[in-house]
N, C-alpha and C positions, 0 to 999 in steps of 0.2 A: 132964759132957756137954759136947761141943764146941759152939762157937757155930753151926756148920753144922747140927748135930743139933738144937739148940734152935730154930733158924729152921725147920727141916724139921718138927719137932713142932708148932710154932705153925701152920704152913701146913696140916699134916695135920688139926689140930683145926678150922681154918677150913673146910677142904674137906668135913669131915663135918657142918658146920652147915647148917641150913636156908637160911641167907642166901647160901651159896656159889653155889647154882644161880642166884640172882638176879644175882650179880656176873658170873658167866660169861655169862648171857643179856644183861646190859647191854653187856658188851664186844662180843659178837657183833652186837647191835642197832646199836651205834655204828659198827662196821665196815661193816655192811650199808647204813646210811644214807649214809655217805660214798661208798661204791661206787656207790650209786644216783645221788648227786649227780654223780659223775664221768661216769656213763654217760648221764645224761639232760639235764644242763644245758649251755648254750652258754657257753663261757668266753672273755671278751675279755682278762681279766687272768690270765696264766699263773701268777702268784704264788698265786692262789687254788687252782689245780690242785696246785701244789707243797705248799701248806698241807694240803689234803685228803689227799694222798699221805703226808705226814708224820704226820698224825693216824692214818691207817690203820696205818702202820708202828709208831707208838707203842702203839696198842692191841694189835697183834699181839705186840709185844715184851713187853708186860706179861703177856699170856697165856702166851707161850712161857717166860718166866722162871719163872712160878708152876708150870707143868707140869713144867719141868725140875727145879726144886728138889724138888718132890714125888717125882718119879721117883728122883732120887738119894737122897733120904731113905729111901724104901721099899726101894731096893736095899741101902743100908747096913744097914737093919734085918734084911733077909734074910741078909746076910753075917755079922751079929752084931757089927758095928762099934760 
């Protein structure tokens, strides 16, 4: 089994676990909290805005990576790779 398939299988196992929903919810909660900060707070220091934007991008990147790896793994299984 290739390394990509091993990673995909590990992520699939994780996605089927009870804890996966908690991880997904945590990521969404963190994004939401930072978006609220950006919408509601008054910022004097633009570096704080940039930091919040970077954190949002980071959480979204993690979620996108995981979803993309799972999608590619599932597609490979359907093709019989």
